[in-house]
C-alpha positions as CSV (number, residue, x, y, z in Angstrom):
1,M,7.7,27.6,-12.2
2,M,4.6,28.3,-10.0
3,T,1.9,25.6,-9.5
4,M,-0.9,27.5,-11.2
5,D,1.8,27.4,-14.3
6,V,2.0,23.7,-14.1
7,Q,-1.6,23.0,-13.6
8,K,-2.6,24.9,-16.6
9,I,0.1,22.9,-18.5
10,L,-1.2,19.5,-17.4
11,D,-4.8,20.6,-18.5
12,R,-4.0,21.9,-21.5
13,H,-2.1,18.7,-22.6
14,V,-4.8,16.9,-21.5
15,A,-7.4,18.6,-23.8
16,A,-5.0,18.5,-26.4
17,G,-5.1,14.4,-26.2
18,T,-1.5,14.3,-25.4
19,A,-2.4,11.7,-22.9
20,P,-5.8,10.9,-20.9
21,G,-4.4,11.9,-17.4
22,I,-0.9,12.9,-16.3
23,V,0.6,13.4,-12.8
24,V,3.4,15.8,-11.6
25,A,5.1,15.7,-8.3
26,D,7.5,18.9,-7.4
27,G,9.7,18.7,-4.4
28,D,13.0,19.3,-3.2
29,A,15.4,18.0,-0.4
30,A,13.9,20.5,1.8
31,G,10.6,18.5,2.1
32,R,8.7,20.4,-0.2
33,L,6.6,18.2,-2.4
34,E,3.2,19.1,-4.4
35,I,1.5,16.4,-6.5
36,L,-0.4,17.9,-9.3
37,S,-3.2,15.8,-11.8
38,S,-5.2,16.3,-14.7
39,G,-7.8,14.0,-16.7
40,D,-7.7,10.5,-15.2
41,L,-4.5,9.8,-13.8
42,A,-5.0,10.0,-10.1
43,P,-2.3,11.3,-8.0
44,D,-2.0,7.4,-6.2
45,S,-1.9,5.6,-9.4
46,V,0.7,2.7,-9.9
47,V,1.9,3.4,-13.4
48,R,4.6,1.6,-15.0
49,I,7.6,3.9,-15.0
50,Q,9.7,1.3,-17.5
51,S,13.2,3.2,-17.6
52,M,13.1,5.2,-14.9
53,T,14.0,1.6,-13.5
54,K,17.4,2.1,-14.4
55,P,18.2,4.8,-11.7
56,V,16.8,2.8,-9.3
57,L,19.1,0.0,-10.1
58,A,22.1,2.2,-10.4
59,V,21.4,3.0,-6.5
60,A,21.4,-0.2,-5.6
61,T,24.3,-1.2,-7.5
62,L,26.0,1.5,-6.1
63,R,25.0,0.7,-2.7
64,M,26.8,-2.6,-3.1
65,V,29.7,-0.9,-3.8
66,Q,29.7,1.4,-0.8
67,D,29.2,-1.6,1.3
68,G,32.1,-3.5,-0.2
69,R,30.2,-6.3,-1.5
70,L,31.5,-5.3,-5.3
71,D,33.8,-3.2,-7.5
72,L,32.8,-1.4,-10.2
73,D,35.7,-2.7,-12.6
74,A,34.7,-6.7,-11.3
75,P,34.0,-8.7,-14.9
76,V,30.4,-9.6,-14.5
77,Q,31.0,-13.3,-15.5
78,Q,32.1,-13.8,-11.7
79,W,28.2,-14.1,-11.1
80,I,27.0,-14.5,-14.9
81,P,29.1,-17.3,-16.4
82,E,26.8,-17.3,-19.3
83,L,28.4,-13.9,-20.5
84,A,32.3,-15.7,-20.4
85,D,34.1,-16.0,-23.9
86,R,32.1,-13.4,-25.8
87,L,32.8,-12.9,-29.5
88,V,32.2,-9.5,-31.2
89,L,30.7,-8.6,-34.2
90,R,33.4,-7.6,-36.6
91,T,31.2,-4.6,-37.8
92,P,27.6,-3.8,-36.3
93,Q,26.5,-4.5,-39.7
94,S,28.3,-7.7,-40.0
95,A,26.6,-11.4,-40.2
96,L,26.5,-13.5,-37.1
97,D,29.2,-15.2,-37.7
98,D,31.7,-12.5,-39.0
99,V,33.0,-12.2,-35.5
100,V,36.1,-11.4,-33.2
101,P,37.0,-12.8,-29.6
102,A,36.2,-10.0,-27.2
103,E,39.1,-8.4,-26.0
104,S,38.3,-7.8,-22.3
105,P,35.3,-9.3,-20.0
106,I,32.1,-6.9,-19.5
107,T,32.5,-5.4,-16.3
108,V,29.7,-3.4,-13.7
109,R,31.0,-0.3,-15.1
110,H,30.1,-1.3,-18.6
111,L,26.7,-2.3,-17.2
112,L,26.2,1.2,-15.6
113,T,27.2,3.3,-18.6
114,N,25.4,1.1,-21.3
115,T,28.8,0.1,-22.8
116,S,28.6,-3.9,-22.5
117,G,27.9,-4.3,-26.4
118,Y,24.6,-5.7,-25.7
119,G,21.7,-3.1,-26.2
120,M,19.5,-1.8,-28.9
121,T,20.2,-1.2,-32.7
122,T,17.8,0.7,-34.9
123,A,19.9,0.0,-37.4
124,R,18.4,-3.1,-40.3
125,G,21.1,-6.0,-40.1
126,P,21.6,-9.4,-39.1
127,L,22.2,-8.6,-35.2
128,Q,18.4,-6.9,-35.0
129,D,16.9,-9.8,-37.4
130,A,18.8,-11.9,-34.8
131,M,17.3,-10.1,-31.8
132,K,13.6,-9.9,-32.9
133,R,13.7,-13.7,-33.8
134,N,14.9,-14.7,-29.6
135,R,12.3,-12.0,-28.6
136,T,15.4,-9.9,-26.8
137,Q,14.9,-6.8,-29.3
138,A,13.7,-4.2,-26.7
139,G,10.4,-2.2,-27.2
140,Q,7.5,-0.7,-25.0
141,D,5.5,-3.9,-24.5
142,P,6.5,-6.0,-21.8
143,V,9.3,-8.6,-21.7
144,E,8.2,-12.3,-23.2
145,L,10.5,-14.1,-21.5
146,G,11.8,-15.1,-17.9
147,A,15.3,-14.0,-16.7
148,Q,17.0,-16.8,-17.2
149,D,15.5,-17.6,-21.0
150,W,16.1,-14.1,-21.8
151,L,19.9,-14.0,-20.3
152,D,20.4,-16.9,-22.4
153,A,18.9,-16.0,-25.6
154,L,21.1,-12.6,-25.4
155,A,23.9,-14.8,-24.5
156,E,23.5,-16.6,-27.8
157,L,24.4,-13.3,-29.6
158,P,27.5,-11.5,-30.2
159,L,28.3,-8.2,-28.8
160,M,28.1,-4.9,-31.2
161,F,31.5,-3.8,-30.0
162,Q,34.1,-4.4,-27.6
163,P,33.5,-4.1,-24.1
164,G,33.6,-0.1,-23.3
165,E,34.1,0.6,-27.2
166,G,30.7,1.4,-27.8
167,W,27.4,3.0,-26.4
168,R,24.0,1.0,-26.8
169,Y,20.4,1.9,-25.0
170,H,18.8,-1.0,-22.3
171,H,19.9,-4.2,-22.2
172,S,23.1,-3.6,-19.9
173,F,20.4,-2.7,-17.4
174,G,18.4,-5.9,-17.8
175,I,21.8,-7.7,-17.2
176,L,22.4,-5.5,-14.0
177,G,19.0,-6.6,-12.9
178,I,19.9,-10.3,-13.1
179,L,23.7,-9.7,-11.5
180,L,22.4,-7.8,-8.7
181,A,20.1,-11.0,-7.4
182,R,23.0,-13.1,-7.9
183,I,25.7,-11.3,-6.0
184,A,22.8,-11.3,-3.0
185,D,21.8,-14.5,-3.4
186,R,18.3,-13.8,-3.3
187,P,15.0,-12.3,-5.4
188,L,15.5,-9.0,-7.0
189,P,12.5,-7.3,-5.6
190,D,13.6,-8.3,-2.1
191,L,16.9,-7.1,-2.3
192,L,15.3,-3.8,-3.9
193,A,13.1,-3.3,-1.1
194,D,15.5,-4.0,1.6
195,E,18.0,-1.3,0.1
196,I,15.8,1.4,-1.2
197,F,12.4,1.0,-0.9
198,D,11.7,0.1,2.8
199,P,14.0,2.6,3.7
200,L,12.7,5.3,1.4
201,G,8.7,4.4,2.2
202,M,8.2,3.5,-1.4
203,T,5.2,1.3,-0.5
204,D,3.8,1.1,-4.0
205,T,7.1,0.3,-6.0
206,G,7.8,-3.0,-7.4
207,H,7.8,-5.3,-10.3
208,S,4.1,-5.7,-10.2
209,V,0.7,-4.4,-9.2
210,P,-1.3,-6.3,-5.9
211,R,-4.7,-7.9,-7.2
212,Q,-6.2,-5.5,-4.5
213,D,-4.7,-2.7,-6.0
214,A,-5.9,-3.4,-9.4
215,H,-7.9,-0.4,-9.5
216,R,-5.2,1.8,-9.4
217,L,-3.7,0.6,-12.5
218,P,-4.1,2.4,-15.3
219,A,-4.5,1.7,-18.8
220,A,-1.4,2.2,-21.4
221,Y,-1.9,3.8,-24.3
222,R,0.0,4.8,-27.9
223,H,-0.7,7.6,-30.6
224,D,-1.9,5.8,-34.1
225,G,-0.9,7.8,-37.2
226,T,-4.0,9.7,-37.1
227,G,-2.7,11.0,-33.5
228,A,-5.7,9.2,-31.6
229,L,-5.2,7.4,-28.5
230,V,-5.0,3.6,-28.8
231,E,-4.9,1.0,-26.0
232,M,-2.0,-0.9,-25.5
233,E,-3.0,-2.6,-22.2
234,P,-5.9,-2.9,-20.1
235,A,-6.8,-1.0,-16.8
236,G,-6.7,-3.1,-13.8
237,D,-5.3,-6.0,-15.4
238,G,-2.6,-7.5,-17.9
239,F,1.2,-8.2,-17.5
240,Y,1.7,-5.9,-14.4
241,L,-0.9,-7.4,-12.4
242,A,0.3,-9.7,-9.8
243,P,1.5,-12.7,-9.5
244,A,4.3,-11.9,-11.8
245,P,4.0,-14.7,-14.6
246,F,8.0,-15.4,-14.4
247,D,11.4,-14.1,-12.8
248,L,11.4,-10.3,-13.6
249,S,15.2,-9.6,-12.4
250,H,15.8,-8.0,-15.9
251,A,12.5,-6.6,-16.8
252,E,11.1,-2.8,-14.9
253,L,9.3,-1.4,-12.3
254,V,5.5,-0.1,-11.7
255,S,5.4,3.0,-9.0
256,T,3.5,6.2,-7.8
257,A,4.2,10.0,-7.9
258,A,5.0,9.9,-4.2
259,D,6.8,6.6,-3.9
260,Y,9.1,8.2,-7.0
261,A,9.3,11.7,-5.3
262,A,10.4,9.7,-2.1
263,F,13.6,8.4,-4.1
264,A,14.4,11.4,-6.3
265,R,14.5,13.5,-2.8
266,M,17.0,10.9,-2.0
267,L,19.2,12.2,-4.8
268,A,18.2,15.9,-4.4
269,S,19.3,15.3,-0.7
270,G,22.9,14.3,-1.6
271,G,22.0,10.6,-0.9
272,R,20.5,11.2,2.3
273,A,17.0,10.0,3.8
274,D,16.6,11.7,6.7
275,D,19.4,10.6,9.6
276,R,20.3,7.6,7.3
277,I,22.9,7.8,4.1
278,I,21.4,5.6,1.5
279,L,24.1,6.6,-1.0
280,Q,28.0,8.2,-0.4
281,P,28.1,11.8,-2.0
282,E,31.1,10.6,-4.0
283,L,29.1,7.8,-5.5
284,L,26.4,10.1,-6.2
285,E,28.9,12.7,-7.8
286,Q,30.3,9.4,-10.1
287,M,26.4,8.6,-10.9
288,R,25.3,12.2,-12.0
289,T,28.5,13.0,-13.5
290,D,29.1,12.3,-17.6
291,R,30.7,9.1,-17.7
292,V,31.0,8.3,-21.8
293,P,33.7,9.7,-23.9
294,A,32.8,11.7,-26.6
295,R,34.1,9.2,-29.0
296,L,31.5,6.8,-28.0
297,K,28.5,9.6,-28.9
298,T,28.2,8.5,-31.9
299,P,24.8,9.6,-34.2
300,D,23.7,5.7,-34.7
301,S,24.0,4.8,-30.7
302,F,20.9,6.2,-30.0
303,F,17.8,8.5,-31.4
304,P,19.1,11.7,-33.6
305,G,20.2,14.6,-31.4
306,F,20.6,13.0,-28.0
307,W,24.1,13.4,-27.5
308,D,23.4,17.2,-28.2
309,G,25.0,18.8,-24.6
310,M,24.2,15.5,-23.3
311,G,25.7,12.8,-21.1
312,W,25.4,9.5,-19.6
313,G,26.5,8.7,-16.0
314,Y,25.3,5.6,-14.0
315,G,21.5,5.0,-15.0
316,V,20.8,8.5,-15.6
317,A,21.5,11.1,-18.3
318,V,23.0,13.9,-17.5
319,Q,22.6,17.5,-19.8
320,T,26.6,19.1,-20.0
321,T,26.0,22.5,-21.3
322,G,22.7,24.9,-21.4
323,P,20.7,26.5,-18.8
324,H,19.7,23.3,-17.1
325,Q,23.5,22.3,-17.2
326,G,24.0,19.4,-14.5
327,R,20.5,18.3,-14.2
328,Y,20.1,14.5,-14.2
329,G,17.4,11.9,-14.4
330,W,15.7,9.9,-17.0
331,S,12.6,9.0,-18.7
332,G,10.5,6.0,-19.4
333,G,9.1,4.6,-22.6
334,L,5.3,5.4,-21.6
335,G,5.7,8.9,-20.9
336,T,7.5,8.8,-17.3
337,D,10.1,11.2,-16.8
338,V,12.3,12.4,-13.8
339,Y,15.0,15.2,-13.0
340,V,16.6,16.6,-10.4
341,D,18.5,19.7,-10.2
342,L,21.6,20.9,-8.6
343,D,20.0,23.3,-6.9
344,C,17.9,20.2,-5.0
345,S,14.6,20.6,-6.5
346,F,13.0,17.5,-8.5
347,R,10.1,16.8,-10.6
348,V,8.4,13.6,-11.6
349,I,5.8,13.6,-14.9
350,L,3.8,10.5,-15.3
351,T,1.6,9.4,-18.1
352,Q,0.9,6.6,-19.7
353,V,1.6,7.1,-23.1
354,E,3.9,5.5,-25.5
355,M,6.7,8.3,-25.8
356,G,6.5,10.2,-29.0
357,A,6.4,13.6,-30.3
358,A,3.6,14.4,-28.0
359,T,4.8,13.4,-25.1
360,M,8.1,15.1,-25.6
361,A,6.2,18.4,-26.3
362,L,5.0,18.0,-22.6
363,F,8.3,17.1,-21.3
364,A,9.5,20.1,-22.9
365,D,6.6,22.4,-21.5
366,L,7.3,21.2,-18.3
367,A,11.2,21.8,-18.2
């Protein structure tokens, strides 16, 4: 897609009210990078990338694997004893005391593939009600509990299914962040900086925005029932402004178009950054290959139609059929997206509007 065509798409969506501002970074492994913007989102805005954190955590985990510090089939309870001796609901809609013992422990691979037994449930029932009560239910709003309190609350709940025998989104990666910090015996922000952010020059990526850069943090919005934009979080303030209110090992990152483009370029370059190997090619291949058996791709596991021509690797969705077969990447709940193609090109799309029909239409136009 030509630069002029991309700019027209951005301008059209801003004019239509999809988002107050949009930034797109287009690039490839050879070094090309173009950053386009429209509306009031500046090219260097530091935005809440939410679930685009998951690919970053996946790479950090796989770096531990390649360094021999971690095995993908290692039981998580080795470092997180809170998750030992799990109980499992007899059915996903069972009462919380209608449980059976877990037949196997949760492993690192289960976390990377969202098959741990923890995750989002859209179906009303006792477990969903309990997750709302103890503040572990996921949404677009910032986390309400610090990492240890969140883990303790989650550990009080039974699993939805036996580890490896179902697919549910999100919570596995909160556990994964805590796991990485415990294995490294250091704060997760320090680990991510040393392993990924500093080598890639991602100077504006982290769990919060320094106060001197508050002017670069835009407001976050959602569309109301009429299509109008309603502010969720103010510009230059709120949860993501440093200092962090508590340990955010289970939480999500902020980043910029240029920073995340550097991460995407590393993936597009086969796991390399200049002359440095960030991720070995065989591990990158595992990451971007569908790891979810067909029997787990049930209609109730995520939103309708998600599994149509789609798979899940480690921290990324993978297109398994169609014109973009092999493309991989992931989105964030506040209207952000990244994908990497097999021709070694990539695209990063940033807004700060809650995911919905309008932002999905933007992504489709930029596909």
